[in-house]
C-alpha positions in Angstrom: -56.0 -13.8 14.9 -58.8 -15.1 12.6 -62.4 -14.0 13.1 -65.2 -15.7 11.3 -68.8 -14.4 11.4 -72.0 -15.0 9.3 -75.0 -13.0 8.3 -78.4 -14.2 7.0 -81.2 -12.6 5.1 -84.0 -14.8 3.9 -82.2 -17.6 1.9 -78.9 -15.7 1.5 -75.9 -16.5 3.7 -72.7 -14.6 3.9 -69.6 -15.8 5.8 -66.9 -13.3 6.5 -63.4 -14.3 7.5 -61.1 -11.5 8.9 -57.4 -12.0 9.1 -54.4 -9.8 9.8 -53.5 -8.0 6.6 -53.5 -4.7 4.7 -57.2 -3.8 4.7 -58.4 -5.6 1.6 -62.0 -6.6 1.1 -62.9 -9.4 -1.3 -66.3 -10.8 -2.1 -66.4 -14.2 -3.7 -62.8 -13.6 -4.8 -63.5 -10.2 -6.4 -62.0 -7.1 -4.8 -64.4 -4.5 -3.5 -63.0 -1.9 -6.0 -64.4 -3.8 -8.9 -68.0 -3.9 -7.7 -70.4 -1.7 -9.6 -72.7 0.2 -9.3 -71.4 2.5 -6.6 -74.7 2.3 -4.6 -74.2 -1.4 -4.0 -70.6 -0.8 -3.0 -71.6 1.9 -0.5 -74.4 -0.3 0.9 -71.8 -3.1 1.5 -69.3 -0.7 3.1 -72.0 0.9 5.4 -70.6 -0.8 8.6 -67.2 1.0 7.9 -69.0 4.3 7.3 -70.9 4.0 10.6 -67.6 3.1 12.4 -66.4 6.5 11.4 -62.8 6.0 12.5 -59.9 7.5 10.6 -57.6 4.7 11.7 -56.9 2.0 9.1 -57.9 -1.5 10.1 -55.1 -4.0 9.5 -57.5 -6.7 8.6 -58.3 -8.5 5.3 -61.9 -9.5 4.8 -62.7 -12.5 2.7 -66.5 -12.8 2.2 -68.3 -15.8 0.7 -72.0 -15.3 -0.1 -74.5 -17.7 -1.7 -78.2 -18.3 -2.0 -81.1 -15.9 -2.3 -81.2 -12.9 -4.6 -78.6 -10.2 -5.1 -80.2 -7.7 -2.7 -80.5 -10.4 0.0 -76.8 -11.2 -0.4 -75.9 -7.6 0.0 -77.8 -7.4 3.3 -76.3 -10.6 4.5 -72.8 -9.3 3.6 -73.2 -6.1 5.5 -74.6 -8.0 8.5 -71.6 -10.4 8.6 -69.2 -7.4 8.2 -70.7 -5.5 11.1 -70.7 -8.6 13.4 -67.1 -9.2 12.5 -66.1 -5.6 13.4 -68.0 -5.7 16.7 -66.2 -9.0 17.6 -62.8 -7.6 16.5 -63.2 -4.6 18.8 -64.4 -6.9 21.6 -61.3 -9.0 21.3 -59.0 -6.0 21.0 -60.4 -4.4 24.2 -60.2 -7.5 26.3 -56.9 -6.3 27.8 -58.2 -2.8 28.7 -60.5 -3.6 31.6 -60.5 -0.1 33.1 -62.5 1.4 30.2 -66.0 2.2 31.3 -67.7 1.5 28.0 -65.8 -0.5 25.5 -65.5 0.3 21.8 -67.4 -2.8 20.9 -70.4 -1.8 23.0 -70.3 1.7 21.6 -70.2 0.2 18.1 -73.2 -2.1 18.9 -75.2 0.9 20.0 -74.3 2.8 16.8 -75.3 -0.2 14.6 -78.6 -0.8 16.4 -79.6 2.8 16.3 -78.8 3.1 12.6 -80.3 -0.2 11.4 -81.3 -3.1 13.6 -80.7 -5.5 10.7 -76.9 -4.9 10.9 -76.6 -7.2 13.9 -79.9 -9.1 14.1 -80.6 -11.9 11.6 -83.7 -11.7 9.5 -85.6 -15.0 9.7 -88.4 -14.2 7.3 -89.2 -16.9 4.7 -91.9 -17.7 2.2 -95.1 -18.9 3.9 -96.3 -22.2 2.6 -99.4 -22.2 0.5 -102.7 -22.9 2.2 -104.9 -25.3 0.3 -108.6 -25.0 0.6 -110.6 -28.2 0.4 -114.1 -27.5 -0.9 -116.7 -30.3 -1.0 
């Protein structure tokens, strides 16, 4: 199973591809372990911290980000990761119909209460300049 999701923040775009694997996360070809400072790494891994499960996900995440500034790229990456996790749990629980509330809906509620920007795109952009014509 291959899952592909995207996140946006201003001009930054991040595309996350999740495949079956051993749980590796790579951003633009660089493993997550090599990303410094730790604050940035923790901000990127926030969707996994909110997930709070002790089970290991057997997914490899390949993330491609471009455009915007570094902070905007980080927010786009965490948004695409959270969308990918919600979709993964939705696809996994398709077989279990008797469950009253699915893990994906519970995860959506957790993400939205923690930070709305984890699932909803930010469409803010620079407003064009208003020219004043004086006679």
